[in-house]
A tleap script that builds the chain and sets N, CA, C and O, in Angstrom:
source leaprc.protein.ff14SB
mol = sequence {
  NTHR ASN VAL PHE SER MET ALA ILE PHE LEU
  LEU ASP ILE TYR LEU ASN PHE TYR ARG LYS
  ARG PRO LYS ASP MET SER LEU GLY VAL SER
  TYR GLN LEU ASP GLU ASN ARG ARG VAL ILE
  LEU ILE LEU MET PRO ILE GLU ILE VAL ASP
  SER ILE LEU THR LEU ILE THR THR LEU SER
  GLN LEU LEU TYR SER LYS PHE VAL THR GLU
  ALA SER PRO LEU SER ARG GLN ILE PHE LEU
  GLU SER THR THR PHE THR VAL ALA TYR PRO
  LEU ILE LEU ALA ILE ILE ILE GLU TRP LYS
  VAL GLY ARG CARG
}
set mol.1.N position { 0.819 -1.201 0.000 }
set mol.1.CA position { 0.000 0.000 0.000 }
set mol.1.C position { 0.858 1.258 0.000 }
set mol.1.O position { 0.460 2.283 -0.553 }
set mol.2.N position { 2.016 1.184 0.609 }
set mol.2.CA position { 2.893 2.342 0.639 }
set mol.2.C position { 3.413 2.673 -0.759 }
set mol.2.O position { 3.613 3.842 -1.088 }
set mol.3.N position { 3.628 1.657 -1.569 }
set mol.3.CA position { 4.101 1.873 -2.940 }
set mol.3.C position { 3.023 2.582 -3.758 }
set mol.3.O position { 3.325 3.500 -4.521 }
set mol.4.N position { 1.776 2.161 -3.604 }
set mol.4.CA position { 0.692 2.811 -4.332 }
set mol.4.C position { 0.503 4.249 -3.873 }
set mol.4.O position { 0.244 5.140 -4.682 }
set mol.5.N position { 0.633 4.464 -2.590 }
set mol.5.CA position { 0.512 5.815 -2.049 }
set mol.5.C position { 1.596 6.726 -2.621 }
set mol.5.O position { 1.315 7.859 -3.013 }
set mol.6.N position { 2.828 6.233 -2.668 }
set mol.6.CA position { 3.917 7.032 -3.235 }
set mol.6.C position { 3.716 7.262 -4.728 }
set mol.6.O position { 4.018 8.345 -5.228 }
set mol.7.N position { 3.212 6.264 -5.445 }
set mol.7.CA position { 2.977 6.423 -6.883 }
set mol.7.C position { 1.919 7.486 -7.149 }
set mol.7.O position { 2.085 8.319 -8.040 }
set mol.8.N position { 0.847 7.461 -6.392 }
set mol.8.CA position { -0.199 8.469 -6.563 }
set mol.8.C position { 0.328 9.845 -6.187 }
set mol.8.O position { 0.008 10.838 -6.841 }
set mol.9.N position { 1.132 9.904 -5.137 }
set mol.9.CA position { 1.705 11.177 -4.715 }
set mol.9.C position { 2.640 11.745 -5.785 }
set mol.9.O position { 2.603 12.941 -6.073 }
set mol.10.N position { 3.473 10.889 -6.371 }
set mol.10.CA position { 4.368 11.347 -7.434 }
set mol.10.C position { 3.582 11.776 -8.672 }
set mol.10.O position { 3.975 12.719 -9.358 }
set mol.11.N position { 2.491 11.100 -8.957 }
set mol.11.CA position { 1.629 11.514 -10.061 }
set mol.11.C position { 1.028 12.893 -9.788 }
set mol.11.O position { 0.957 13.730 -10.689 }
set mol.12.N position { 0.599 13.129 -8.555 }
set mol.12.CA position { 0.085 14.452 -8.187 }
set mol.12.C position { 1.142 15.532 -8.357 }
set mol.12.O position { 0.854 16.617 -8.863 }
set mol.13.N position { 2.355 15.236 -7.937 }
set mol.13.CA position { 3.441 16.215 -8.092 }
set mol.13.C position { 3.672 16.511 -9.567 }
set mol.13.O position { 3.841 17.669 -9.950 }
set mol.14.N position { 3.680 15.476 -10.391 }
set mol.14.CA position { 3.876 15.695 -11.823 }
set mol.14.C position { 2.752 16.543 -12.411 }
set mol.14.O position { 3.002 17.504 -13.139 }
set mol.15.N position { 1.521 16.181 -12.091 }
set mol.15.CA position { 0.384 16.891 -12.679 }
set mol.15.C position { 0.303 18.342 -12.233 }
set mol.15.O position { -0.157 19.196 -12.992 }
set mol.16.N position { 0.741 18.634 -11.016 }
set mol.16.CA position { 0.580 19.985 -10.496 }
set mol.16.C position { 1.835 20.842 -10.568 }
set mol.16.O position { 1.743 22.061 -10.420 }
set mol.17.N position { 2.996 20.255 -10.789 }
set mol.17.CA position { 4.218 21.050 -10.813 }
set mol.17.C position { 4.951 20.996 -12.150 }
set mol.17.O position { 5.445 22.022 -12.619 }
set mol.18.N position { 5.032 19.838 -12.762 }
set mol.18.CA position { 5.884 19.696 -13.939 }
set mol.18.C position { 5.141 19.749 -15.266 }
set mol.18.O position { 5.742 20.053 -16.296 }
set mol.19.N position { 3.881 19.466 -15.259 }
set mol.19.CA position { 3.115 19.521 -16.500 }
set mol.19.C position { 2.891 20.975 -16.881 }
set mol.19.O position { 2.654 21.821 -16.019 }
set mol.20.N position { 2.966 21.262 -18.170 }
set mol.20.CA position { 2.765 22.634 -18.623 }
set mol.20.C position { 1.312 23.042 -18.440 }
set mol.20.O position { 0.391 22.278 -18.730 }
set mol.21.N position { 1.130 24.250 -17.958 }
set mol.21.CA position { -0.218 24.777 -17.783 }
set mol.21.C position { -0.740 25.312 -19.109 }
set mol.21.O position { 0.016 25.874 -19.902 }
set mol.22.N position { -2.022 25.134 -19.343 }
set mol.22.CA position { -2.598 25.745 -20.547 }
set mol.22.C position { -2.568 27.272 -20.432 }
set mol.22.O position { -2.658 27.824 -19.335 }
set mol.23.N position { -2.443 27.933 -21.558 }
set mol.23.CA position { -2.337 29.395 -21.557 }
set mol.23.C position { -3.671 30.076 -21.256 }
set mol.23.O position { -3.695 31.134 -20.628 }
set mol.24.N position { -4.758 29.493 -21.689 }
set mol.24.CA position { -6.058 30.155 -21.561 }
set mol.24.C position { -6.870 29.569 -20.399 }
set mol.24.O position { -7.914 28.952 -20.609 }
set mol.25.N position { -6.375 29.772 -19.170 }
set mol.25.CA position { -7.076 29.276 -17.990 }
set mol.25.C position { -7.932 30.389 -17.400 }
set mol.25.O position { -7.585 31.569 -17.449 }
set mol.26.N position { -9.048 29.975 -16.847 }
set mol.26.CA position { -9.876 30.954 -16.154 }
set mol.26.C position { -9.287 31.212 -14.772 }
set mol.26.O position { -8.382 30.505 -14.330 }
set mol.27.N position { -9.802 32.219 -14.107 }
set mol.27.CA position { -9.316 32.562 -12.780 }
set mol.27.C position { -9.597 31.434 -11.786 }
set mol.27.O position { -8.774 31.160 -10.912 }
set mol.28.N position { -10.753 30.781 -11.915 }
set mol.28.CA position { -11.109 29.683 -11.017 }
set mol.28.C position { -10.175 28.494 -11.161 }
set mol.28.O position { -9.766 27.898 -10.165 }
set mol.29.N position { -9.836 28.149 -12.394 }
set mol.29.CA position { -8.928 27.022 -12.635 }
set mol.29.C position { -7.528 27.360 -12.129 }
set mol.29.O position { -6.862 26.515 -11.532 }
set mol.30.N position { -7.087 28.573 -12.363 }
set mol.30.CA position { -5.773 28.994 -11.887 }
set mol.30.C position { -5.706 28.957 -10.362 }
set mol.30.O position { -4.711 28.511 -9.790 }
set mol.31.N position { -6.761 29.424 -9.710 }
set mol.31.CA position { -6.811 29.398 -8.251 }
set mol.31.C position { -6.800 27.960 -7.737 }
set mol.31.O position { -6.128 27.661 -6.750 }
set mol.32.N position { -7.538 27.070 -8.399 }
set mol.32.CA position { -7.580 25.673 -7.973 }
set mol.32.C position { -6.215 25.014 -8.112 }
set mol.32.O position { -5.813 24.241 -7.242 }
set mol.33.N position { -5.499 25.304 -9.187 }
set mol.33.CA position { -4.160 24.737 -9.355 }
set mol.33.C position { -3.199 25.255 -8.289 }
set mol.33.O position { -2.365 24.501 -7.787 }
set mol.34.N position { -3.312 26.533 -7.944 }
set mol.34.CA position { -2.469 27.073 -6.874 }
set mol.34.C position { -2.783 26.423 -5.532 }
set mol.34.O position { -1.875 26.138 -4.751 }
set mol.35.N position { -4.057 26.188 -5.263 }
set mol.35.CA position { -4.440 25.513 -4.022 }
set mol.35.C position { -3.954 24.067 -4.014 }
set mol.35.O position { -3.525 23.564 -2.975 }
set mol.36.N position { -4.017 23.398 -5.163 }
set mol.36.CA position { -3.502 22.029 -5.251 }
set mol.36.C position { -2.019 21.993 -4.920 }
set mol.36.O position { -1.563 21.108 -4.196 }
set mol.37.N position { -1.272 22.940 -5.442 }
set mol.37.CA position { 0.161 23.001 -5.146 }
set mol.37.C position { 0.410 23.220 -3.664 }
set mol.37.O position { 1.293 22.594 -3.078 }
set mol.38.N position { -0.360 24.101 -3.064 }
set mol.38.CA position { -0.183 24.388 -1.639 }
set mol.38.C position { -0.471 23.145 -0.794 }
set mol.38.O position { 0.255 22.857 0.157 }
set mol.39.N position { -1.517 22.421 -1.139 }
set mol.39.CA position { -1.864 21.208 -0.391 }
set mol.39.C position { -0.791 20.138 -0.580 }
set mol.39.O position { -0.433 19.447 0.375 }
set mol.40.N position { -0.280 19.996 -1.787 }
set mol.40.CA position { 0.774 19.008 -2.033 }
set mol.40.C position { 2.022 19.350 -1.237 }
set mol.40.O position { 2.685 18.455 -0.711 }
set mol.41.N position { 2.351 20.627 -1.141 }
set mol.41.CA position { 3.521 21.017 -0.355 }
set mol.41.C position { 3.316 20.760 1.132 }
set mol.41.O position { 4.285 20.544 1.859 }
set mol.42.N position { 2.077 20.781 1.591 }
set mol.42.CA position { 1.793 20.430 2.987 }
set mol.42.C position { 1.874 18.919 3.175 }
set mol.42.O position { 2.381 18.446 4.192 }
set mol.43.N position { 1.380 18.164 2.205 }
set mol.43.CA position { 1.350 16.709 2.328 }
set mol.43.C position { 2.700 16.040 2.071 }
set mol.43.O position { 2.915 14.905 2.497 }
set mol.44.N position { 3.600 16.721 1.388 }
set mol.44.CA position { 4.874 16.106 1.031 }
set mol.44.C position { 5.670 15.624 2.246 }
set mol.44.O position { 6.114 14.476 2.240 }
set mol.45.N position { 5.875 16.434 3.284 }
set mol.45.CA position { 6.617 15.910 4.440 }
set mol.45.C position { 5.887 14.775 5.148 }
set mol.45.O position { 6.526 13.873 5.691 }
set mol.46.N position { 4.563 14.808 5.146 }
set mol.46.CA position { 3.799 13.737 5.779 }
set mol.46.C position { 4.035 12.427 5.041 }
set mol.46.O position { 4.251 11.389 5.666 }
set mol.47.N position { 3.994 12.470 3.735 }
set mol.47.CA position { 4.208 11.262 2.933 }
set mol.47.C position { 5.633 10.740 3.095 }
set mol.47.O position { 5.847 9.531 3.169 }
set mol.48.N position { 6.593 11.638 3.149 }
set mol.48.CA position { 7.993 11.226 3.303 }
set mol.48.C position { 8.213 10.582 4.671 }
set mol.48.O position { 8.851 9.533 4.763 }
set mol.49.N position { 7.695 11.196 5.728 }
set mol.49.CA position { 7.857 10.632 7.074 }
set mol.49.C position { 7.151 9.286 7.179 }
set mol.49.O position { 7.685 8.349 7.773 }
set mol.50.N position { 5.967 9.184 6.613 }
set mol.50.CA position { 5.242 7.912 6.633 }
set mol.50.C position { 6.035 6.826 5.918 }
set mol.50.O position { 6.116 5.696 6.401 }
set mol.51.N position { 6.611 7.155 4.787 }
set mol.51.CA position { 7.406 6.172 4.047 }
set mol.51.C position { 8.649 5.760 4.823 }
set mol.51.O position { 9.007 4.582 4.845 }
set mol.52.N position { 9.303 6.714 5.455 }
set mol.52.CA position { 10.511 6.398 6.227 }
set mol.52.C position { 10.176 5.505 7.417 }
set mol.52.O position { 10.878 4.527 7.671 }
set mol.53.N position { 9.111 5.831 8.148 }
set mol.53.CA position { 8.742 5.016 9.307 }
set mol.53.C position { 8.313 3.610 8.891 }
set mol.53.O position { 8.629 2.635 9.572 }
set mol.54.N position { 7.603 3.508 7.789 }
set mol.54.CA position { 7.209 2.189 7.293 }
set mol.54.C position { 8.426 1.393 6.846 }
set mol.54.O position { 8.503 0.187 7.079 }
set mol.55.N position { 9.371 2.059 6.209 }
set mol.55.CA position { 10.591 1.385 5.774 }
set mol.55.C position { 11.409 0.900 6.969 }
set mol.55.O position { 11.943 -0.208 6.945 }
set mol.56.N position { 11.509 1.718 8.008 }
set mol.56.CA position { 12.237 1.308 9.213 }
set mol.56.C position { 11.587 0.075 9.832 }
set mol.56.O position { 12.274 -0.878 10.199 }
set mol.57.N position { 10.268 0.099 9.946 }
set mol.57.CA position { 9.555 -1.038 10.527 }
set mol.57.C position { 9.743 -2.295 9.690 }
set mol.57.O position { 10.005 -3.369 10.231 }
set mol.58.N position { 9.612 -2.168 8.387 }
set mol.58.CA position { 9.743 -3.330 7.508 }
set mol.58.C position { 11.146 -3.914 7.553 }
set mol.58.O position { 11.318 -5.128 7.661 }
set mol.59.N position { 12.148 -3.047 7.469 }
set mol.59.CA position { 13.528 -3.541 7.497 }
set mol.59.C position { 13.872 -4.182 8.839 }
set mol.59.O position { 14.548 -5.210 8.879 }
set mol.60.N position { 13.420 -3.591 9.924 }
set mol.60.CA position { 13.731 -4.181 11.229 }
set mol.60.C position { 13.040 -5.530 11.401 }
set mol.60.O position { 13.612 -6.445 11.994 }
set mol.61.N position { 11.825 -5.662 10.894 }
set mol.61.CA position { 11.143 -6.954 10.977 }
set mol.61.C position { 11.847 -8.014 10.119 }
set mol.61.O position { 11.960 -9.173 10.518 }
set mol.62.N position { 12.312 -7.603 8.951 }
set mol.62.CA position { 13.047 -8.548 8.102 }
set mol.62.C position { 14.357 -8.981 8.751 }
set mol.62.O position { 14.709 -10.160 8.729 }
set mol.63.N position { 15.074 -8.024 9.325 }
set mol.63.CA position { 16.330 -8.368 9.995 }
set mol.63.C position { 16.087 -9.251 11.213 }
set mol.63.O position { 16.863 -10.168 11.483 }
set mol.64.N position { 15.026 -8.981 11.941 }
set mol.64.CA position { 14.702 -9.796 13.111 }
set mol.64.C position { 14.409 -11.238 12.701 }
set mol.64.O position { 14.902 -12.180 13.320 }
set mol.65.N position { 13.614 -11.397 11.668 }
set mol.65.CA position { 13.285 -12.760 11.238 }
set mol.65.C position { 14.495 -13.475 10.637 }
set mol.65.O position { 14.566 -14.704 10.651 }
set mol.66.N position { 15.436 -12.709 10.117 }
set mol.66.CA position { 16.625 -13.306 9.510 }
set mol.66.C position { 17.637 -13.766 10.570 }
set mol.66.O position { 18.233 -14.835 10.441 }
set mol.67.N position { 17.827 -12.949 11.622 }
set mol.67.CA position { 18.895 -13.224 12.574 }
set mol.67.C position { 18.443 -13.902 13.865 }
set mol.67.O position { 19.246 -14.571 14.514 }
set mol.68.N position { 17.200 -13.750 14.244 }
set mol.68.CA position { 16.716 -14.389 15.469 }
set mol.68.C position { 15.955 -15.644 15.063 }
set mol.68.O position { 14.881 -15.575 14.465 }
set mol.69.N position { 16.528 -16.776 15.397 }
set mol.69.CA position { 15.921 -18.032 14.953 }
set mol.69.C position { 14.934 -18.590 15.974 }
set mol.69.O position { 13.865 -19.074 15.601 }
set mol.70.N position { 15.279 -18.528 17.248 }
set mol.70.CA position { 14.398 -19.077 18.277 }
set mol.70.C position { 14.001 -17.963 19.239 }
set mol.70.O position { 14.707 -17.680 20.207 }
set mol.71.N position { 12.893 -17.354 18.967 }
set mol.71.CA position { 12.424 -16.265 19.822 }
set mol.71.C position { 11.133 -16.677 20.504 }
set mol.71.O position { 10.291 -17.369 19.931 }
set mol.72.N position { 11.006 -16.236 21.725 }
set mol.72.CA position { 9.756 -16.512 22.435 }
set mol.72.C position { 8.678 -15.559 21.916 }
set mol.72.O position { 8.996 -14.502 21.372 }
set mol.73.N position { 7.428 -15.922 22.079 }
set mol.73.CA position { 6.358 -15.019 21.622 }
set mol.73.C position { 6.407 -13.650 22.303 }
set mol.73.O position { 6.067 -12.636 21.694 }
set mol.74.N position { 6.830 -13.629 23.565 }
set mol.74.CA position { 6.916 -12.357 24.275 }
set mol.74.C position { 8.008 -11.463 23.688 }
set mol.74.O position { 7.787 -10.268 23.490 }
set mol.75.N position { 9.173 -12.023 23.412 }
set mol.75.CA position { 10.247 -11.204 22.842 }
set mol.75.C position { 9.886 -10.742 21.430 }
set mol.75.O position { 10.231 -9.629 21.033 }
set mol.76.N position { 9.205 -11.578 20.687 }
set mol.76.CA position { 8.746 -11.180 19.346 }
set mol.76.C position { 7.761 -10.018 19.441 }
set mol.76.O position { 7.840 -9.071 18.658 }
set mol.77.N position { 6.842 -10.087 20.387 }
set mol.77.CA position { 5.857 -9.020 20.563 }
set mol.77.C position { 6.517 -7.727 21.034 }
set mol.77.O position { 6.155 -6.644 20.574 }
set mol.78.N position { 7.474 -7.831 21.941 }
set mol.78.CA position { 8.183 -6.639 22.415 }
set mol.78.C position { 8.950 -5.993 21.265 }
set mol.78.O position { 8.931 -4.771 21.118 }
set mol.79.N position { 9.617 -6.794 20.458 }
set mol.79.CA position { 10.339 -6.237 19.314 }
set mol.79.C position { 9.377 -5.597 18.322 }
set mol.79.O position { 9.652 -4.524 17.785 }
set mol.80.N position { 8.260 -6.251 18.084 }
set mol.80.CA position { 7.270 -5.704 17.163 }
set mol.80.C position { 6.743 -4.359 17.655 }
set mol.80.O position { 6.613 -3.418 16.872 }
set mol.81.N position { 6.445 -4.267 18.931 }
set mol.81.CA position { 5.936 -3.010 19.486 }
set mol.81.C position { 6.998 -1.914 19.494 }
set mol.81.O position { 6.672 -0.736 19.347 }
set mol.82.N position { 8.252 -2.287 19.663 }
set mol.82.CA position { 9.300 -1.264 19.726 }
set mol.82.C position { 9.704 -0.752 18.349 }
set mol.82.O position { 10.291 0.325 18.249 }
set mol.83.N position { 9.409 -1.485 17.303 }
set mol.83.CA position { 9.782 -1.022 15.960 }
set mol.83.C position { 8.605 -0.518 15.144 }
set mol.83.O position { 8.792 -0.012 14.038 }
set mol.84.N position { 7.418 -0.645 15.664 }
set mol.84.CA position { 6.240 -0.157 14.954 }
set mol.84.C position { 5.828 1.174 15.559 }
set mol.84.O position { 5.633 1.280 16.770 }
set mol.85.N position { 5.696 2.182 14.719 }
set mol.85.CA position { 5.417 3.533 15.199 }
set mol.85.C position { 3.947 3.910 15.052 }
set mol.85.O position { 3.611 5.092 14.980 }
set mol.86.N position { 3.072 2.910 15.007 }
set mol.86.CA position { 1.656 3.177 14.785 }
set mol.86.C position { 1.062 4.056 15.875 }
set mol.86.O position { 0.228 4.916 15.592 }
set mol.87.N position { 1.476 3.850 17.095 }
set mol.87.CA position { 0.944 4.636 18.201 }
set mol.87.C position { 1.389 6.094 18.087 }
set mol.87.O position { 0.647 6.998 18.473 }
set mol.88.N position { 2.570 6.325 17.572 }
set mol.88.CA position { 3.108 7.682 17.483 }
set mol.88.C position { 2.700 8.408 16.200 }
set mol.88.O position { 2.939 9.610 16.085 }
set mol.89.N position { 2.094 7.720 15.236 }
set mol.89.CA position { 1.724 8.358 13.972 }
set mol.89.C position { 0.869 9.611 14.146 }
set mol.89.O position { 1.199 10.644 13.562 }
set mol.90.N position { -0.213 9.566 14.921 }
set mol.90.CA position { -1.025 10.787 15.033 }
set mol.90.C position { -0.238 11.974 15.579 }
set mol.90.O position { -0.406 13.098 15.108 }
set mol.91.N position { 0.608 11.735 16.558 }
set mol.91.CA position { 1.404 12.822 17.120 }
set mol.91.C position { 2.423 13.336 16.110 }
set mol.91.O position { 2.579 14.546 15.944 }
set mol.92.N position { 3.112 12.431 15.440 }
set mol.92.CA position { 4.112 12.834 14.450 }
set mol.92.C position { 3.458 13.618 13.315 }
set mol.92.O position { 3.970 14.659 12.903 }
set mol.93.N position { 2.341 13.126 12.813 }
set mol.93.CA position { 1.669 13.805 11.707 }
set mol.93.C position { 1.088 15.148 12.143 }
set mol.93.O position { 1.100 16.104 11.367 }
set mol.94.N position { 0.582 15.233 13.367 }
set mol.94.CA position { 0.068 16.517 13.858 }
set mol.94.C position { 1.186 17.548 13.981 }
set mol.94.O position { 0.984 18.721 13.670 }
set mol.95.N position { 2.350 17.122 14.427 }
set mol.95.CA position { 3.492 18.037 14.529 }
set mol.95.C position { 3.909 18.518 13.144 }
set mol.95.O position { 4.199 19.699 12.959 }
set mol.96.N position { 3.940 17.618 12.177 }
set mol.96.CA position { 4.328 18.011 10.817 }
set mol.96.C position { 3.309 18.975 10.217 }
set mol.96.O position { 3.685 19.971 9.599 }
set mol.97.N position { 2.029 18.685 10.396 }
set mol.97.CA position { 0.997 19.576 9.849 }
set mol.97.C position { 1.079 20.947 10.509 }
set mol.97.O position { 0.991 21.969 9.828 }
set mol.98.N position { 1.247 20.976 11.814 }
set mol.98.CA position { 1.361 22.261 12.515 }
set mol.98.C position { 2.594 23.025 12.039 }
set mol.98.O position { 2.551 24.244 11.871 }
set mol.99.N position { 3.676 22.313 11.827 }
set mol.99.CA position { 4.907 22.948 11.361 }
set mol.99.C position { 4.730 23.527 9.958 }
set mol.99.O position { 5.149 24.653 9.691 }
set mol.100.N position { 4.105 22.753 9.058 }
set mol.100.CA position { 3.941 23.223 7.679 }
set mol.100.C position { 2.891 24.322 7.564 }
set mol.100.O position { 3.111 25.312 6.866 }
set mol.101.N position { 1.764 24.165 8.233 }
set mol.101.CA position { 0.692 25.156 8.121 }
set mol.101.C position { 1.037 26.401 8.926 }
set mol.101.O position { 0.669 27.511 8.540 }
set mol.102.N position { 1.737 26.227 10.034 }
set mol.102.CA position { 2.115 27.367 10.867 }
set mol.102.C position { 3.151 28.266 10.225 }
set mol.102.O position { 3.337 29.401 10.664 }
set mol.103.N position { 3.826 27.786 9.198 }
set mol.103.CA position { 4.854 28.586 8.521 }
set mol.103.C position { 4.271 29.576 7.536 }
set mol.103.O position { 4.999 30.425 7.021 }
set mol.104.N position { 2.991 29.495 7.261 }
set mol.104.CA position { 2.382 30.412 6.282 }
set mol.104.C position { 2.372 31.821 6.771 }
set mol.104.O position { 1.896 32.714 6.070 }
savepdb mol mol.pdb
quit
């Protein structure tokens, strides 16, 4: 799911930043494109942080399964909880949104 999210995000960046704008746009369309750019610039750090945290969790789980051969269920659960940032996501994302929106 993270790959699809990044693909859609990169498509949004292409459509709103790199694609040439038509010359004969109305004021409403121009305003909407500017708002799209502003929203993408707010969402960009959120998407990057989400991808990094997911990558850290995935890599640590792969390394754990590769190097730890006989683990108790309790140690597996403790490792899983210590490498998964699901509980901290709302706080991390709220800080990023406040940081990006507060800079305006």
